[in-house]
MIMAR-485575 format. One record per residue (C-alpha): residue number from 1; residue in three letters; x, y, z. Coordinates in Angstrom, 1 decimal, always signed. Each point is the difference from the previous one (the first is absolute). Layout:
N
@nr: NUM rest: ALA c1: X c2: Y c3: Z;
...
This chain:
126
@nr: 1 rest: MET c1: +51.3 c2: +54.4 c3: +32.0;
@nr: 2 rest: GLY c1: +2.9 c2: -0.6 c3: -2.2;
@nr: 3 rest: TYR c1: +3.8 c2: -0.1 c3: +1.0;
@nr: 4 rest: ARG c1: +1.3 c2: +3.1 c3: +2.2;
@nr: 5 rest: SER c1: +3.0 c2: +1.7 c3: +0.9;
@nr: 6 rest: GLU c1: +1.5 c2: +2.4 c3: +2.4;
@nr: 7 rest: VAL c1: +1.8 c2: +2.8 c3: -1.5;
@nr: 8 rest: VAL c1: +2.4 c2: +2.8 c3: +1.8;
@nr: 9 rest: CYS c1: +1.6 c2: +2.5 c3: -2.2;
@nr: 10 rest: VAL c1: +2.3 c2: +2.8 c3: +1.8;
@nr: 11 rest: ILE c1: +1.1 c2: +3.1 c3: -2.1;
@nr: 12 rest: TYR c1: +2.7 c2: +2.3 c3: +1.8;
@nr: 13 rest: PRO c1: +2.9 c2: +2.2 c3: -0.6;
@nr: 14 rest: TYR c1: +3.8 c2: -0.8 c3: +0.4;
@nr: 15 rest: GLY c1: +3.3 c2: +2.2 c3: +0.4;
@nr: 16 rest: ASP c1: +1.1 c2: +2.5 c3: +2.2;
@nr: 17 rest: GLY c1: -2.1 c2: +1.3 c3: +2.7;
@nr: 18 rest: GLY c1: -0.4 c2: +3.7 c3: -1.3;
@nr: 19 rest: GLU c1: -1.3 c2: -1.4 c3: -3.2;
@nr: 20 rest: LEU c1: -2.6 c2: -2.4 c3: +1.5;
@nr: 21 rest: SER c1: -2.7 c2: +2.4 c3: +0.5;
@nr: 22 rest: GLN c1: +0.3 c2: +1.7 c3: -3.2;
@nr: 23 rest: LYS c1: -0.3 c2: -3.8 c3: -1.7;
@nr: 24 rest: TYR c1: -2.8 c2: -0.6 c3: +2.2;
@nr: 25 rest: ASN c1: -1.9 c2: +3.0 c3: -1.3;
@nr: 26 rest: LEU c1: +0.8 c2: -1.2 c3: -3.7;
@nr: 27 rest: LEU c1: -1.5 c2: -3.4 c3: +0.9;
@nr: 28 rest: THR c1: -3.2 c2: +1.9 c3: +1.4;
@nr: 29 rest: VAL c1: -0.6 c2: +1.8 c3: -3.2;
@nr: 30 rest: LEU c1: +0.7 c2: -3.1 c3: -2.2;
@nr: 31 rest: MET c1: -3.0 c2: -1.7 c3: +2.2;
@nr: 32 rest: LYS c1: -2.0 c2: +3.1 c3: -0.8;
@nr: 33 rest: THR c1: +0.7 c2: +0.1 c3: -3.6;
@nr: 34 rest: THR c1: +1.8 c2: -2.9 c3: -2.0;
@nr: 35 rest: PHE c1: -1.4 c2: -2.4 c3: +2.2;
@nr: 36 rest: LYS c1: -3.3 c2: +1.6 c3: +1.1;
@nr: 37 rest: ASP c1: -2.1 c2: -2.9 c3: -1.4;
@nr: 38 rest: ILE c1: +2.0 c2: -2.6 c3: +2.1;
@nr: 39 rest: ALA c1: -0.3 c2: +2.2 c3: +3.1;
@nr: 40 rest: ASP c1: -3.8 c2: +0.3 c3: -0.8;
@nr: 41 rest: ASP c1: -0.6 c2: -3.7 c3: -0.6;
@nr: 42 rest: PHE c1: +2.1 c2: -1.0 c3: +3.1;
@nr: 43 rest: SER c1: -0.8 c2: +2.9 c3: +2.4;
@nr: 44 rest: SER c1: -1.6 c2: -2.3 c3: +2.6;
@nr: 45 rest: HIS c1: +3.3 c2: -2.1 c3: +0.0;
@nr: 46 rest: MET c1: +2.3 c2: +2.9 c3: -0.2;
@nr: 47 rest: ARG c1: +1.5 c2: +1.8 c3: +2.9;
@nr: 48 rest: TRP c1: +2.8 c2: +2.7 c3: +0.3;
@nr: 49 rest: LEU c1: +2.3 c2: -0.6 c3: +2.7;
@nr: 50 rest: ASP c1: +1.3 c2: +3.5 c3: +0.2;
@nr: 51 rest: ASN c1: +2.5 c2: -0.7 c3: +3.0;
@nr: 52 rest: ASP c1: +1.9 c2: -2.7 c3: -2.2;
@nr: 53 rest: ARG c1: -0.7 c2: +1.8 c3: -3.3;
@nr: 54 rest: ILE c1: -1.9 c2: -3.1 c3: -1.4;
@nr: 55 rest: VAL c1: -2.9 c2: -0.5 c3: -2.0;
@nr: 56 rest: GLU c1: -1.4 c2: -3.4 c3: +0.7;
@nr: 57 rest: PHE c1: -2.3 c2: -2.2 c3: -2.0;
@nr: 58 rest: HIS c1: -1.5 c2: -3.1 c3: +1.9;
@nr: 59 rest: MET c1: -2.6 c2: -2.2 c3: -1.4;
@nr: 60 rest: GLU c1: -1.3 c2: -3.0 c3: +1.6;
@nr: 61 rest: SER c1: -2.0 c2: -3.0 c3: -1.5;
@nr: 62 rest: ILE c1: +0.2 c2: +1.7 c3: -3.3;
@nr: 63 rest: LYS c1: -0.5 c2: -1.7 c3: -3.5;
@nr: 64 rest: TRP c1: +3.3 c2: +1.0 c3: -1.5;
@nr: 65 rest: TYR c1: +0.0 c2: -1.3 c3: -3.9;
@nr: 66 rest: GLU c1: +2.2 c2: +1.2 c3: -2.3;
@nr: 67 rest: ASP c1: -2.8 c2: +0.5 c3: -2.6;
@nr: 68 rest: TYR c1: -1.5 c2: +2.3 c3: +2.2;
@nr: 69 rest: ASP c1: -0.1 c2: +3.8 c3: -1.0;
@nr: 70 rest: PHE c1: +0.8 c2: +1.4 c3: +3.4;
@nr: 71 rest: VAL c1: +2.6 c2: -2.7 c3: +0.4;
@nr: 72 rest: GLN c1: +1.6 c2: +1.0 c3: -3.0;
@nr: 73 rest: ARG c1: +0.1 c2: +3.6 c3: +0.7;
@nr: 74 rest: PHE c1: +1.3 c2: -0.6 c3: +3.5;
@nr: 75 rest: GLU c1: +2.7 c2: -2.0 c3: -1.1;
@nr: 76 rest: ASP c1: +1.0 c2: +2.3 c3: -2.8;
@nr: 77 rest: MET c1: +0.4 c2: +2.5 c3: +2.9;
@nr: 78 rest: VAL c1: +2.1 c2: -2.2 c3: +2.2;
@nr: 79 rest: ASN c1: +2.3 c2: -0.5 c3: -3.2;
@nr: 80 rest: ARG c1: +0.4 c2: +3.4 c3: -0.6;
@nr: 81 rest: PHE c1: +1.3 c2: +0.6 c3: +3.5;
@nr: 82 rest: ALA c1: +2.1 c2: -3.2 c3: -0.3;
@nr: 83 rest: ASP c1: +1.4 c2: +0.9 c3: -2.9;
@nr: 84 rest: GLY c1: +1.5 c2: +3.6 c3: +1.4;
@nr: 85 rest: GLU c1: -2.5 c2: +2.1 c3: -2.1;
@nr: 86 rest: PHE c1: -0.3 c2: +2.5 c3: +2.8;
@nr: 87 rest: ASP c1: +3.4 c2: +0.5 c3: +1.5;
@nr: 88 rest: GLY c1: +0.3 c2: -0.2 c3: +3.8;
@nr: 89 rest: LEU c1: -3.3 c2: -2.1 c3: +0.6;
@nr: 90 rest: VAL c1: +0.0 c2: -3.5 c3: +0.1;
@nr: 91 rest: VAL c1: -2.6 c2: -3.0 c3: +0.5;
@nr: 92 rest: GLU c1: -0.3 c2: -3.4 c3: +1.6;
@nr: 93 rest: PHE c1: -2.8 c2: -2.0 c3: -1.1;
@nr: 94 rest: MET c1: -1.0 c2: -3.4 c3: +1.5;
@nr: 95 rest: ARG c1: -3.2 c2: -2.3 c3: -0.8;
@nr: 96 rest: VAL c1: -0.6 c2: -3.3 c3: +2.0;
@nr: 97 rest: GLY c1: -2.6 c2: -2.3 c3: -1.7;
@nr: 98 rest: GLU c1: -2.1 c2: -2.6 c3: +1.8;
@nr: 99 rest: GLU c1: +2.2 c2: -3.1 c3: -1.4;
@nr: 100 rest: GLU c1: +3.2 c2: -1.0 c3: +1.4;
@nr: 101 rest: GLY c1: +3.2 c2: +1.6 c3: -1.7;
@nr: 102 rest: ASP c1: -2.3 c2: +2.6 c3: -1.7;
@nr: 103 rest: ILE c1: +2.0 c2: +3.0 c3: +0.9;
@nr: 104 rest: GLU c1: +0.9 c2: +2.9 c3: -2.4;
@nr: 105 rest: ASN c1: +2.2 c2: +3.2 c3: +0.8;
@nr: 106 rest: LYS c1: +1.4 c2: +2.7 c3: -1.9;
@nr: 107 rest: MET c1: +2.6 c2: +2.6 c3: +1.6;
@nr: 108 rest: SER c1: +1.9 c2: +3.0 c3: -1.2;
@nr: 109 rest: ASN c1: +3.9 c2: -0.3 c3: +0.2;
@nr: 110 rest: ASN c1: +0.3 c2: +2.7 c3: +2.9;
@nr: 111 rest: CYS c1: -2.7 c2: -1.3 c3: +2.1;
@nr: 112 rest: GLU c1: +0.4 c2: -0.4 c3: +3.6;
@nr: 113 rest: TYR c1: -1.9 c2: -3.5 c3: +0.1;
@nr: 114 rest: PHE c1: -2.9 c2: +1.1 c3: +2.4;
@nr: 115 rest: LEU c1: -2.1 c2: -3.0 c3: -1.3;
@nr: 116 rest: SER c1: +0.8 c2: -3.7 c3: +0.3;
@nr: 117 rest: THR c1: -1.8 c2: -3.3 c3: +0.4;
@nr: 118 rest: THR c1: +0.2 c2: -2.8 c3: +2.2;
@nr: 119 rest: THR c1: -0.9 c2: -3.5 c3: -0.1;
@nr: 120 rest: SER c1: -1.7 c2: -2.1 c3: +2.8;
@nr: 121 rest: ILE c1: -1.5 c2: -3.0 c3: +1.0;
@nr: 122 rest: VAL c1: -3.7 c2: -0.2 c3: +0.6;
@nr: 123 rest: ARG c1: -1.2 c2: -2.9 c3: +1.9;
@nr: 124 rest: GLY c1: -3.7 c2: -1.2 c3: -0.9;
@nr: 125 rest: TYR c1: -0.8 c2: -1.5 c3: +3.2;
@nr: 126 rest: SER c1: -0.2 c2: +0.7 c3: +3.4;
């Protein structure tokens, strides 16, 4: 079975309204070229939210180990966006593991903070 995580990553443009469409178009080109392998590998977990100009990756119950090749490639993509390699595009990444406190996040400086986590108490009785 193994240890499982939930992973959500959103990538989107920021800045003035007139430039957002142009930057979103750049994002679509990047996903078809520079990050085509990731878009192909995660196609069933990826959706384009055109009204919000967001590409979203959402993986539930996934084995997210740092030594896995697909995880390394995905995290490389996240780091490139977070480091500002693509002007006007930002990323928010969150991973929540099965164990208490196992939360990882990475966000660009200019992000909107669309993603967040919460903590709750779960009762194991009726």
